[in-house]
N, C-alpha and C positions, 0 to 999 in steps of 0.2 A: 257107856263102857261095855255093857253086856253085848250090845249089837256088834261092836267091833270085835270083841273076844270071840263071839259065836261065829263070826264070818271067817275067823282063822282056824276053826275046827275045835275050839276049846269047849269043855263042858262048863256051863255057867249056872249059878244059883242066884235067884232073886228072892230075898226074904222080906215079906211085907209085915209091918207092925203098925198098930194103932191107926193114926190118921191116914197113912199111905194105904193100909188095908181097907179101911172104911171108904176112902175115896175110890179105890180100885173097884170095890164091890158095888158102889153106888153109880158107877159110870161117870164119875167126876174126877178121875185121876189127873187129868190135865189142869184142873182148877186148883190143885194143891200147890203148884208151881213155886218158882224161886223169886218171883217179883211181885210187887204190890198189886199189879193188875192182871196177874195170871188168871186166865179164863175170862177176862173182861177186856179184850183188846181195845186199846186206845183210851182206857179209863185210868190213867195214872193219877193217884191222889195228889192234890196240890201241895201237900206237905211232905211228899216223898223226897228223900235225899237225891242229889244230882246223879249219883251212881245208879240208883234204882231207875231213874228216867232213862239213862243211857242203856242200861241192861234191857229195859222194856222195849226201847226203840230197836235195839239189836235183835231181840227175839222176834219182833214184828217183821223186820226186814228179812230175816232168815226164812220166814214162812215155814217153820218147823212142823213136821208131822206130829200127830197126836202120840202120846206115850203108848197107847194101845197099838197103834200102827208100828211104832218102833219095836215093841215086844213081838208082834207078829212077824215082822221082817227078821228079827233075831232068831226066832224059832224056825224060820225057813233057811237059815244059814247052815254051814257045814257042821257046826257044833251043836250041842244039846243045851237047851235053856229050860231050867226047872224053876217053877215058881212055888214058893212055900208060904203058907199063911201061919202066923203065930197063933197058937191055940189060946194063950192068955189074952192076946189082943182081941180075939174073936169073942171070948166071954165078956170082956170089958165093953165091947161094942154091941153085944147082944146079937151077934151073927150066928145063924144056925149052921152046923157042920154040913148038912146036906146041900145048902145053898152055896157055901164056900167051896166045897169039894168039886162042884161042877166047873169052877172057874180057875182052880189052881191044881198043881200036880200033887201037892201033899199039904197036910196040916200037921204041924209039929210044934213041940215045946222047945224051950231054949237048949236043953241038954242035947236033943237031937240035932238042932241047928249047929251047935258047936261041934258035934261029931262030924256032920256033913261038911262043915266049912274048914275042917283041919286038913292040912296038906296043901298041895299045889293046885289050887282051883281059883277061878274067878268068882268073886262074891260081891254082891251089892246089897247092902242093908238099907231099906227105906222105912 
């Protein structure tokens, strides 16, 4: 959603919380995925519902780029893409501000995120 919005010149905000932030910082963002085998191509659990199998197969066939690549492409678009890390999530995960600040545009609490996200903007909360 952000990549499409950024390609049309919009300013976009990506807010990372808890598992999404931890995965992003650990270089494992793609492994948090939407399907049972995310990050483990071809390893669909035998007890996965049929719709999970169909979704996994579709993702495999689509040969999607990594989430990091999608973010980088979005940042190269006509719009601006800003990535925020939740300060409470950082504390919970034991992440150091110095490490996180090198990878995101800002570290913010919920009050700041609510202020930033008010108005006519493209927002994605993960």
